[in-house]
C-alpha positions as CSV (number, residue, x, y, z in Angstrom):
1,X,0.0,0.0,0.0
2,X,1.1,3.6,-0.7
3,X,0.6,6.5,1.6
4,X,0.7,10.2,0.9
5,X,1.4,12.7,3.6
6,X,0.6,16.4,3.3
7,X,-0.6,19.4,5.3
8,X,-3.7,18.9,7.4
9,X,-6.6,21.1,6.3
10,X,-9.7,19.5,7.7
11,X,-10.2,21.6,10.8
12,X,-7.7,22.4,13.6
13,X,-4.4,20.7,13.7
14,X,-4.9,17.6,15.9
15,X,-1.2,17.6,16.8
16,X,-1.1,21.3,17.9
17,X,-0.5,21.9,21.6
18,X,-3.6,22.7,23.6
19,X,-4.3,26.3,24.5
20,X,-2.8,27.4,27.8
21,X,-6.0,28.3,29.8
22,X,-4.2,28.7,33.1
23,X,-1.9,31.5,31.8
24,X,-4.8,33.1,30.0
25,X,-7.0,33.0,33.1
26,X,-4.2,34.5,35.2
27,X,-3.9,37.4,32.8
28,X,-7.6,37.9,32.8
29,X,-7.8,37.7,36.6
30,X,-5.0,40.3,37.0
31,X,-6.9,42.7,34.8
32,X,-10.3,42.0,36.5
33,X,-8.7,42.6,39.9
34,X,-7.2,45.8,38.5
35,X,-10.7,47.1,37.8
36,X,-11.5,45.9,34.3
37,X,-14.6,44.1,33.5
38,X,-14.2,40.4,32.5
39,X,-15.3,41.3,28.9
40,X,-12.6,44.1,28.6
41,X,-10.0,41.8,30.3
42,X,-10.7,39.1,27.7
43,X,-10.5,41.6,24.9
44,X,-7.2,43.0,26.3
45,X,-5.8,39.4,26.5
46,X,-6.8,38.8,22.9
47,X,-5.2,42.1,21.8
48,X,-1.9,41.3,23.7
49,X,-1.7,37.7,22.8
50,X,-0.2,34.9,24.8
51,X,3.3,33.4,25.2
52,X,2.6,31.1,22.2
53,X,0.5,33.3,20.0
54,X,0.7,36.8,18.6
55,X,-2.2,39.0,19.7
56,X,-4.7,40.9,17.5
57,X,-2.6,44.1,17.9
58,X,0.5,42.4,16.5
59,X,-1.4,40.9,13.6
60,X,-3.0,44.3,12.9
61,X,0.5,45.9,12.9
62,X,1.7,43.4,10.4
63,X,-1.3,44.1,8.2
64,X,-0.7,47.9,8.2
65,X,3.0,47.3,7.6
66,X,2.3,45.2,4.5
67,X,-0.2,47.8,3.3
68,X,2.4,50.5,3.6
69,X,5.0,48.4,1.8
70,X,2.6,47.8,-1.2
71,X,2.1,51.6,-1.6
72,X,5.7,52.5,-0.8
73,X,7.4,50.1,-3.2
74,X,5.2,50.2,-6.3
75,X,3.8,52.6,-9.0
76,X,1.0,51.9,-11.4
77,X,2.5,52.8,-14.8
78,X,3.9,49.3,-15.5
79,X,1.7,48.7,-18.5
80,X,2.4,52.1,-20.0
81,X,6.2,51.4,-19.6
82,X,5.9,48.0,-21.2
83,X,3.9,49.3,-24.2
84,X,6.4,52.2,-24.7
85,X,9.3,49.8,-24.6
86,X,7.7,47.5,-27.2
87,X,6.8,50.5,-29.3
88,X,10.3,51.8,-29.3
89,X,11.7,48.4,-30.2
90,X,9.2,48.0,-33.1
91,X,10.1,51.4,-34.5
92,X,13.8,50.8,-34.2
93,X,13.5,47.4,-36.0
94,X,11.5,49.0,-38.8
95,X,14.0,51.8,-39.2
96,X,16.8,49.3,-39.4
97,X,15.0,47.4,-42.1
98,X,14.3,50.6,-44.1
99,X,17.8,52.1,-43.9
100,X,19.5,50.0,-46.7
101,X,16.6,50.7,-49.1
102,X,17.4,53.7,-51.4
103,X,13.9,54.3,-52.8
104,X,11.6,57.2,-51.9
105,X,9.0,54.9,-50.2
106,X,11.5,53.9,-47.6
107,X,12.4,57.6,-46.9
108,X,8.6,58.4,-46.7
109,X,8.1,55.6,-44.1
110,X,11.1,56.9,-42.1
111,X,9.5,60.3,-42.1
112,X,6.2,58.7,-40.9
113,X,8.0,57.0,-38.0
114,X,9.9,60.2,-37.1
115,X,6.7,62.2,-37.0
116,X,4.8,59.8,-34.6
117,X,3.1,61.6,-31.7
118,X,5.0,61.7,-28.4
119,X,2.1,60.2,-26.6
120,X,2.2,56.4,-26.3
121,X,-1.5,55.8,-27.0
122,X,-1.6,58.2,-30.0
123,X,1.5,56.6,-31.5
124,X,0.1,53.1,-31.1
125,X,-3.2,54.2,-32.7
126,X,-1.4,55.9,-35.6
127,X,0.5,52.7,-36.4
128,X,-2.6,50.6,-36.4
129,X,-2.8,50.7,-40.3
130,X,0.9,50.9,-40.9
131,X,2.3,48.3,-43.4
132,X,5.4,47.0,-41.6
133,X,8.4,46.1,-43.8
134,X,10.1,44.3,-40.9
135,X,8.5,41.0,-39.8
136,X,10.2,41.4,-36.4
137,X,8.8,44.9,-36.0
138,X,5.3,43.6,-37.0
139,X,5.6,40.9,-34.2
140,X,6.6,43.6,-31.7
141,X,3.6,45.7,-32.6
142,X,1.4,42.6,-32.3
143,X,2.9,42.0,-28.9
144,X,1.6,45.4,-27.8
145,X,-2.0,44.4,-28.8
146,X,-1.7,41.0,-27.0
147,X,-0.1,42.6,-23.9
148,X,-3.0,45.1,-23.7
149,X,-5.5,42.4,-24.1
150,X,-3.9,40.2,-21.5
151,X,-3.6,43.1,-19.0
152,X,-7.2,44.2,-19.7
153,X,-8.6,40.7,-19.0
154,X,-6.3,40.1,-16.1
155,X,-7.6,43.3,-14.5
156,X,-11.1,41.9,-14.6
157,X,-10.4,38.1,-14.3
158,X,-7.7,37.0,-11.9
159,X,-5.2,34.5,-13.4
160,X,-6.3,35.2,-17.0
161,X,-2.9,36.6,-18.1
162,X,-1.1,33.3,-18.1
163,X,-4.1,31.7,-19.9
164,X,-4.0,34.2,-22.7
165,X,-0.3,33.8,-23.6
166,X,0.3,32.9,-27.3
167,X,-3.1,34.1,-28.4
168,X,-4.6,33.2,-31.7
169,X,-7.5,34.9,-33.5
170,X,-9.7,32.0,-32.6
171,X,-8.8,32.6,-28.9
172,X,-9.7,36.2,-29.2
173,X,-13.1,35.4,-30.6
174,X,-13.7,32.8,-27.9
175,X,-13.0,35.5,-25.2
176,X,-15.2,38.0,-27.0
177,X,-18.0,35.4,-27.0
178,X,-17.5,34.7,-23.3
179,X,-17.8,38.4,-22.5
180,X,-20.9,38.7,-24.6
181,X,-22.5,35.7,-22.9
182,X,-21.5,37.0,-19.5
183,X,-23.0,40.4,-20.1
184,X,-26.2,38.8,-21.3
185,X,-26.3,36.7,-18.1
186,X,-25.8,39.7,-15.9
187,X,-28.4,41.7,-17.7
188,X,-30.9,38.9,-17.2
189,X,-30.1,38.9,-13.5
190,X,-30.3,42.6,-13.3
191,X,-33.9,42.4,-14.8
192,X,-34.8,40.0,-12.0
193,X,-35.1,36.9,-14.2
194,X,-34.4,33.4,-12.9
195,X,-30.8,32.8,-14.2
196,X,-30.3,29.3,-12.7
197,X,-30.3,27.4,-16.0
198,X,-28.6,30.3,-17.8
199,X,-25.8,30.3,-15.2
200,X,-25.3,26.5,-15.5
201,X,-25.2,26.7,-19.3
202,X,-22.7,29.6,-19.1
203,X,-20.4,27.7,-16.7
204,X,-20.5,24.6,-18.9
205,X,-19.4,26.7,-21.9
206,X,-17.0,29.1,-20.3
207,X,-16.1,27.6,-16.9
208,X,-12.4,27.4,-17.8
209,X,-12.1,31.2,-17.3
210,X,-13.4,31.0,-13.7
211,X,-11.0,29.0,-11.5
212,X,-13.0,30.3,-8.4
213,X,-15.8,27.9,-9.5
214,X,-18.7,30.0,-8.4
215,X,-21.8,28.0,-7.5
216,X,-24.5,30.5,-8.7
217,X,-24.9,33.8,-10.3
218,X,-24.7,35.7,-7.0
219,X,-21.2,34.2,-6.3
220,X,-20.1,35.0,-9.8
221,X,-21.2,38.6,-9.5
222,X,-19.5,38.9,-6.1
223,X,-16.2,37.7,-7.5
224,X,-16.3,39.9,-10.7
225,X,-17.5,43.0,-8.9
226,X,-14.7,42.9,-6.3
227,X,-12.1,42.6,-9.1
228,X,-13.7,45.2,-11.3
229,X,-14.0,47.7,-8.4
230,X,-10.3,47.1,-7.6
231,X,-9.4,47.8,-11.3
232,X,-11.5,51.0,-11.1
233,X,-9.7,52.1,-7.9
234,X,-6.4,51.4,-9.7
235,X,-7.4,53.8,-12.5
236,X,-8.5,56.3,-9.9
237,X,-5.1,56.2,-8.3
238,X,-3.3,57.2,-11.6
239,X,-2.6,60.7,-12.7
240,X,-5.1,62.1,-15.2
241,X,-2.6,61.8,-18.0
242,X,-1.8,58.2,-17.2
243,X,-5.5,57.4,-17.0
244,X,-6.3,58.9,-20.4
245,X,-3.3,57.1,-22.0
246,X,-4.3,53.7,-20.6
247,X,-8.0,54.2,-21.5
248,X,-7.1,55.0,-25.1
249,X,-4.7,52.0,-25.3
250,X,-7.4,49.6,-24.2
251,X,-9.3,50.1,-27.4
252,X,-6.3,48.3,-29.1
253,X,-6.6,45.2,-26.9
254,X,-6.0,42.2,-29.2
255,X,-6.6,44.5,-32.1
256,X,-10.4,44.2,-31.5
257,X,-12.2,47.2,-30.2
258,X,-15.3,45.1,-29.5
259,X,-13.5,43.5,-26.6
260,X,-12.9,46.9,-24.8
261,X,-16.6,47.7,-25.4
262,X,-17.7,44.4,-23.7
263,X,-15.4,45.2,-20.7
264,X,-17.0,48.6,-20.4
265,X,-20.5,47.0,-20.5
266,X,-19.4,44.5,-17.9
267,X,-18.2,47.2,-15.6
268,X,-21.6,49.1,-16.0
269,X,-23.6,45.9,-15.2
270,X,-21.4,45.1,-12.1
271,X,-21.8,48.7,-10.8
272,X,-25.6,48.4,-11.1
273,X,-25.6,45.0,-9.4
274,X,-23.1,45.8,-6.6
275,X,-23.3,49.5,-5.9
276,X,-22.0,48.9,-2.4
277,X,-18.5,48.0,-3.7
278,X,-15.9,50.7,-3.5
279,X,-15.9,52.1,-7.0
280,X,-14.6,55.6,-6.1
281,X,-11.6,54.9,-3.8
282,X,-8.0,55.4,-4.7
283,X,-4.5,54.9,-3.2
284,X,-1.2,56.7,-3.4
285,X,1.6,54.6,-4.8
286,X,5.0,56.3,-4.6
287,X,7.5,53.5,-5.3
288,X,9.7,52.7,-8.2
289,X,8.6,49.1,-9.0
290,X,6.1,49.3,-11.8
291,X,2.9,47.3,-11.8
292,X,0.9,46.3,-14.8
293,X,-2.9,46.6,-15.0
294,X,-3.5,43.1,-13.7
295,X,-0.9,43.5,-11.0
296,X,-2.2,46.9,-10.1
297,X,-5.8,45.6,-9.8
298,X,-4.4,42.8,-7.6
299,X,-2.6,45.3,-5.5
300,X,-5.8,47.3,-5.0
301,X,-7.7,44.0,-4.2
302,X,-4.9,43.2,-1.6
303,X,-5.3,46.7,0.0
304,X,-9.1,46.2,0.3
305,X,-8.5,42.7,1.8
306,X,-6.0,44.1,4.2
307,X,-8.5,46.8,5.3
308,X,-11.2,44.2,5.8
309,X,-8.9,42.0,7.8
310,X,-7.9,45.0,10.0
311,X,-11.5,45.7,10.7
312,X,-12.1,42.0,11.6
313,X,-9.1,42.0,13.9
314,X,-10.2,45.3,15.6
315,X,-13.4,43.5,16.7
316,X,-15.0,46.9,17.2
317,X,-18.3,46.4,15.4
318,X,-21.5,45.1,17.2
319,X,-21.6,41.4,17.6
320,X,-17.9,40.9,16.7
321,X,-16.4,37.5,17.2
322,X,-13.0,36.0,16.4
323,X,-14.7,33.4,14.2
324,X,-15.5,36.4,11.8
325,X,-11.8,36.6,10.9
326,X,-11.2,35.2,7.4
327,X,-8.4,32.8,8.1
328,X,-7.7,32.1,4.4
329,X,-7.4,35.8,3.6
330,X,-5.1,36.2,6.6
331,X,-2.9,33.4,5.4
332,X,-2.8,34.9,1.9
333,X,-1.6,38.2,3.3
334,X,0.6,37.3,6.3
335,X,1.4,33.6,5.9
336,X,0.5,30.5,7.7
337,X,1.9,31.6,11.1
338,X,-0.6,34.4,11.2
339,X,-3.5,32.0,10.5
340,X,-2.3,29.7,13.3
341,X,-2.1,32.6,15.7
342,X,-5.6,33.9,14.9
343,X,-7.0,30.4,15.1
344,X,-5.4,29.8,18.6
345,X,-6.9,33.1,19.8
346,X,-10.3,32.0,18.6
347,X,-9.8,28.6,20.3
348,X,-8.7,30.3,23.5
349,X,-11.9,32.4,23.7
350,X,-14.0,29.3,22.9
351,X,-12.3,27.2,25.5
352,X,-12.7,29.8,28.2
353,X,-16.4,29.7,27.6
354,X,-16.8,26.0,27.0
355,X,-14.9,25.0,30.1
356,X,-17.0,27.2,32.2
357,X,-14.4,29.8,33.1
358,X,-16.5,32.7,31.8
359,X,-20.2,32.8,32.3
360,X,-23.1,35.2,31.7
361,X,-24.5,37.1,34.7
362,X,-28.3,37.5,35.0
363,X,-27.9,41.1,33.6
364,X,-26.2,39.7,30.5
365,X,-22.7,40.8,31.4
366,X,-19.7,38.5,31.3
367,X,-18.2,37.4,34.7
368,X,-15.7,34.9,36.1
369,X,-17.2,31.6,37.0
370,X,-16.7,29.9,40.4
371,X,-14.4,27.5,38.6
372,X,-12.3,30.4,37.3
373,X,-12.1,31.9,40.8
374,X,-10.9,28.6,42.2
375,X,-8.1,28.6,39.6
376,X,-7.2,32.1,40.4
377,X,-7.2,31.3,44.1
378,X,-4.8,28.4,43.4
379,X,-2.4,30.7,41.6
380,X,-2.7,33.4,44.3
381,X,-2.0,30.9,47.1
382,X,0.9,29.4,45.2
383,X,2.4,32.9,44.7
384,X,1.9,33.6,48.5
385,X,3.8,30.4,49.4
386,X,6.6,31.2,47.0
387,X,6.8,34.7,48.5
388,X,7.0,33.2,52.0
389,X,9.8,30.8,51.0
390,X,11.7,33.6,49.3
391,X,11.5,35.7,52.4
392,X,12.8,32.8,54.6
393,X,9.5,31.9,56.1
394,X,8.6,28.3,56.6
395,X,5.8,26.8,54.6
396,X,3.2,26.5,57.3
397,X,0.2,25.3,55.3
398,X,0.8,21.7,56.3
399,X,2.9,21.7,59.4
400,X,1.0,21.5,62.6
401,X,-2.4,21.9,61.1
402,X,-5.2,20.8,63.5
403,X,-6.2,17.1,63.1
404,X,-2.7,16.1,61.9
405,X,-0.3,13.6,63.6
406,X,1.7,14.9,66.5
407,X,4.4,12.1,66.2
408,X,3.2,10.1,69.3
409,X,0.9,7.2,69.7
410,X,-1.5,5.8,72.4
411,X,-3.4,2.6,73.1
412,X,-6.6,2.1,71.2
413,X,-9.8,2.5,73.1
414,X,-13.4,1.5,72.3
415,X,-14.9,3.9,69.9
416,X,-11.5,5.4,68.8
417,X,-11.5,6.2,65.0
418,X,-7.9,7.4,64.8
419,X,-5.6,5.7,62.3
420,X,-3.6,2.7,63.5
421,X,0.2,2.9,63.9
422,X,0.9,-0.3,62.1
423,X,4.6,-0.8,63.1
424,X,3.9,-0.2,66.8
425,X,0.9,-2.5,66.7
426,X,2.8,-5.4,65.2
427,X,5.8,-4.8,67.5
428,X,3.4,-5.1,70.5
429,X,1.9,-8.3,69.1
430,X,5.4,-9.8,68.6
431,X,6.5,-8.9,72.2
432,X,3.3,-10.3,73.7
433,X,3.3,-13.5,71.6
434,X,6.9,-14.5,72.5
435,X,8.7,-17.1,70.4
436,X,5.6,-18.9,69.3
437,X,3.2,-17.9,66.4
438,X,2.4,-14.2,66.4
439,X,-1.3,-13.4,67.1
440,X,-2.9,-10.0,67.0
441,X,-5.0,-8.9,69.9
442,X,-6.9,-5.8,70.6
443,X,-4.5,-4.9,73.4
444,X,-1.7,-4.6,70.9
445,X,-3.3,-1.9,68.9
446,X,-1.9,1.6,69.1
447,X,-3.3,4.6,67.2
448,X,-1.7,7.8,65.9
449,X,-2.3,10.7,68.2
450,X,-3.4,14.0,66.5
451,X,-4.0,17.5,67.5
452,X,-7.6,18.3,68.4
453,X,-9.5,19.4,65.3
454,X,-11.2,22.8,65.7
455,X,-13.0,25.5,63.7
456,X,-12.2,29.1,63.2
457,X,-14.4,32.1,62.3
458,X,-12.3,34.4,60.2
459,X,-13.2,38.0,59.3
460,X,-10.9,39.6,56.7
461,X,-11.5,43.3,56.5
462,X,-10.0,45.1,53.5
463,X,-9.7,48.8,52.9
464,X,-11.3,49.8,49.6
465,X,-10.9,53.6,49.9
466,X,-9.5,55.5,46.9
467,X,-6.0,55.6,48.3
468,X,-5.7,51.9,47.9
469,X,-6.3,52.3,44.2
470,X,-4.2,55.4,43.9
471,X,-1.1,53.9,45.6
472,X,-1.2,50.6,43.7
473,X,-2.5,48.5,46.6
474,X,-5.7,47.4,44.9
475,X,-4.6,44.2,43.2
476,X,-2.3,42.9,46.0
477,X,-5.3,43.3,48.4
478,X,-7.5,41.3,46.1
479,X,-4.9,38.6,45.6
480,X,-4.4,38.3,49.3
481,X,-8.2,37.7,49.7
482,X,-8.0,35.1,46.9
483,X,-5.2,33.3,48.6
484,X,-6.8,33.2,52.0
485,X,-10.1,32.1,50.5
486,X,-8.4,29.3,48.6
487,X,-6.5,28.1,51.7
488,X,-9.6,28.0,53.9
489,X,-11.9,26.4,51.3
490,X,-9.4,23.7,50.4
491,X,-7.4,23.0,53.6
492,X,-9.7,24.2,56.4
493,X,-13.1,23.7,55.1
494,X,-14.7,23.8,58.5
495,X,-13.6,27.4,59.0
496,X,-16.1,30.2,58.2
497,X,-14.6,33.1,56.2
498,X,-16.3,36.5,55.9
499,X,-14.8,39.0,53.5
500,X,-15.7,42.6,54.5
501,X,-14.8,45.7,52.4
502,X,-14.8,49.2,54.0
503,X,-14.7,52.7,52.4
504,X,-17.3,55.3,53.4
505,X,-19.4,52.2,54.4
506,X,-18.5,48.6,55.0
507,X,-20.3,45.6,53.6
508,X,-19.8,41.8,53.5
509,X,-19.0,40.6,50.0
510,X,-18.6,37.3,48.3
511,X,-15.3,36.5,46.6
512,X,-16.6,37.2,43.0
513,X,-17.8,40.6,44.1
514,X,-14.5,41.5,45.7
515,X,-12.5,40.2,42.7
516,X,-14.6,42.3,40.3
517,X,-14.8,45.3,42.5
518,X,-13.8,48.6,40.8
519,X,-12.1,51.4,42.5
520,X,-14.5,54.4,43.2
521,X,-13.6,57.9,44.2
522,X,-15.0,57.9,47.7
523,X,-13.8,59.7,50.9
524,X,-13.8,57.8,54.1
525,X,-12.2,54.8,55.9
526,X,-15.0,53.4,58.0
527,X,-13.2,50.7,60.1
528,X,-15.8,51.1,62.8
529,X,-18.5,49.7,60.5
530,X,-16.2,46.9,59.3
531,X,-15.5,45.8,62.9
532,X,-19.2,45.8,63.6
533,X,-19.8,43.4,60.8
534,X,-16.8,41.3,61.8
535,X,-18.3,41.0,65.4
536,X,-21.6,39.9,63.9
537,X,-19.9,37.2,61.9
538,X,-18.0,35.9,65.0
539,X,-21.2,35.8,67.0
540,X,-22.8,33.6,64.3
541,X,-20.0,31.1,64.9
542,X,-19.6,31.3,68.6
543,X,-18.2,27.8,68.8
544,X,-15.3,28.7,66.5
545,X,-12.0,30.3,67.2
546,X,-12.3,34.1,66.3
547,X,-9.7,35.5,63.9
548,X,-9.9,39.1,62.7
549,X,-7.5,40.4,60.1
550,X,-7.5,44.0,58.9
551,X,-5.7,45.3,55.8
552,X,-5.6,49.1,55.6
553,X,-3.5,52.1,54.5
554,X,-5.1,54.8,56.6
555,X,-6.4,55.7,60.0
556,X,-10.2,55.7,60.4
557,X,-11.9,58.8,59.1
558,X,-15.5,57.7,59.2
559,X,-17.9,56.0,61.6
560,X,-21.5,54.7,61.6
561,X,-24.1,56.8,63.4
562,X,-27.1,55.0,65.1
563,X,-29.4,55.9,62.2
564,X,-27.1,54.1,59.8
565,X,-25.5,57.2,58.2
566,X,-21.8,57.2,57.7
567,X,-20.2,60.4,59.1
568,X,-16.9,61.4,57.4
569,X,-14.4,63.8,58.9
570,X,-10.8,64.5,58.0
571,X,-8.6,64.6,59.9
572,X,-9.9,61.9,62.3
573,X,-12.1,63.2,65.0
574,X,-12.1,61.9,68.6
575,X,-15.6,60.6,68.2
576,X,-14.6,58.4,65.2
577,X,-11.6,57.2,67.1
578,X,-13.6,56.4,70.2
579,X,-16.3,54.4,68.3
580,X,-13.7,52.4,66.4
581,X,-11.7,51.5,69.5
582,X,-14.9,50.6,71.2
583,X,-15.5,47.9,68.6
584,X,-11.9,46.7,69.1
585,X,-12.7,46.2,72.8
586,X,-15.9,44.4,71.9
587,X,-14.0,42.0,69.7
588,X,-11.5,41.4,72.5
589,X,-14.4,40.4,74.8
590,X,-15.3,37.8,72.2
591,X,-11.8,36.4,72.5
592,X,-10.6,37.9,69.2
593,X,-7.3,39.6,68.7
594,X,-7.1,42.1,65.8
595,X,-4.1,41.7,63.5
596,X,-3.6,44.8,61.4
597,X,-1.6,44.8,58.2
598,X,-0.4,48.3,57.8
599,X,0.3,49.5,54.2
600,X,2.2,52.8,54.0
601,X,4.3,54.8,56.4
602,X,1.8,57.3,57.8
603,X,2.8,58.2,61.5
604,X,-0.8,58.7,62.5
605,X,-1.7,55.3,61.1
606,X,1.2,53.8,63.0
607,X,0.0,55.3,66.3
608,X,-3.5,54.1,65.7
609,X,-2.7,50.5,64.8
610,X,-0.3,50.2,67.8
611,X,-3.3,51.2,70.0
612,X,-5.5,48.6,68.4
613,X,-2.8,45.9,68.9
614,X,-2.4,46.8,72.6
615,X,-6.1,46.8,73.3
616,X,-6.9,43.6,71.5
617,X,-3.8,41.6,72.1
618,X,-3.2,41.5,68.4
619,X,-0.2,42.3,66.2
620,X,0.8,45.0,63.7
621,X,2.5,43.8,60.6
622,X,3.9,46.2,58.0
623,X,4.6,44.1,54.9
624,X,5.6,45.3,51.5
625,X,3.0,44.8,48.7
626,X,4.7,41.6,47.4
627,X,4.7,40.1,50.9
628,X,1.1,41.1,51.9
629,X,-0.5,37.8,51.0
630,X,2.2,35.8,52.8
631,X,1.8,37.9,55.9
632,X,-2.0,37.6,56.1
633,X,-2.0,33.8,55.4
634,X,0.9,33.3,57.8
635,X,-0.9,35.3,60.6
636,X,-4.1,33.4,60.1
637,X,-2.3,30.1,60.5
638,X,-0.3,31.3,63.5
639,X,-3.4,32.6,65.2
640,X,-5.3,29.4,64.5
641,X,-2.6,27.2,65.9
642,X,-2.2,29.4,69.0
643,X,-5.8,28.7,69.9
């Protein structure tokens, strides 16, 4: 058996590495915690790209770079230059053939050639009836007609130029007949007739001229109109003199003026059928590499395709999706790597949705799912542990946790559910049995001794005043809450965690709310209200060990009045200070010490937090932003074990 191997085209590459959702989710999570919406965070990720894929911005940059190169390198007078060169060669060959001839007719012909108009089109037209003496000169002149015909057809039908090389009169007539049948088909369609059978007959007869293999009249019109509009934009981009010269030359295409008339009729029909195409646009070409009519039309088509791709990559229109990007067009313009990058970005967006990492809120907005928050929490906790190790702290998430072995054993008692210490149990059986057969008895069993398992009620109060945003403490605060939440929900599931935010007011929040919380300009640091809510949480869990953690960068400047109104004063008033410290004392009566994580170096804040620590038996910790998470998690574990 023989096997053929080639590029895989039927869908995504089955051997391509899977998209890295963890890195993508981390990037989205960072932006969301920084105040972006999940939708804008996803859009920003797609614009930036990932470690393995260029983003939409980079692909767009490459598109504009290619667009600039096309216009900077080329000019549009290639056909005029070629015709001029062939004309000069034909005239020179003819003069060379006339020079040895002494008769008057030869001198008259030389005079005719010397008196040719300076304009290329006028000279070609004047030589249309000239009786060439030189066969080589006659061939050169015929080349002009063939070149003009090839360029004219190539400007309207892509790939036609190669097909029309070495044209015969029969080929010219076949093309003219195709054009006549095509215009008849388009006119019928324009009148609203059913052209299904007429289209099928046309394709059977002339399908060789249409490698795109359109399936119906509409597809045929789409293909032809796009090419004709590109040719018109090319003509619009020329100087007025160049445009007039080229238009006049086209009447000599293949030496048959009827062909140019058919092309003119075709353009008129296509304009009527597709008025939405860009028939009036133009471009500025300022390079020194000449393009012929066909190449110029292709350049204009490329520019239009590049513009369309740039719009698709911008994703700025309503209902935009990455699936809208024309991957085949992108590969044509930028190569296979660009297609792969765009496809990976589309797959990334799809996978984020399909795997439940992004979901729709009841109001229709996009939000991070609980699964996504768990993954972000895992990353945040991992970062916290790495920061703790880097600072020389011991990894305390496993050591000494309640319910774990202490290293000692004790005899088993009825109803004991602790794990057996197998080696100690067998040793006891051997010693008791003596030299005879070893038998196991209940008195031999020893069990592993563990610390008493206990619950904790944890209140994490985080400052959400504007200074936290302004001084770059917003994201570290959120990552700290994520890490603590992840630790408690995975390692200490019996603990009850309450997240409390406080600005002008305080409020209990769920983790998704805190992660998506945006910074708002609001004056006031109402720690009094936050401690009230913390005390309420601790009373709900009176059987648990109380743990209160406060993250703040400013002394309290607001308190809650009995009517529920938050009263703000700056600088801090004695009344605000008294009410806040009263709540610290109330927490101390509940057995809770308040650990304060002080951000910043405000002397007034230092004095206040020292007072809180003395009155509650708590601690003051002044971590840098990178160490905030490690400090909070470490203090939670220390406080928990101490109880």
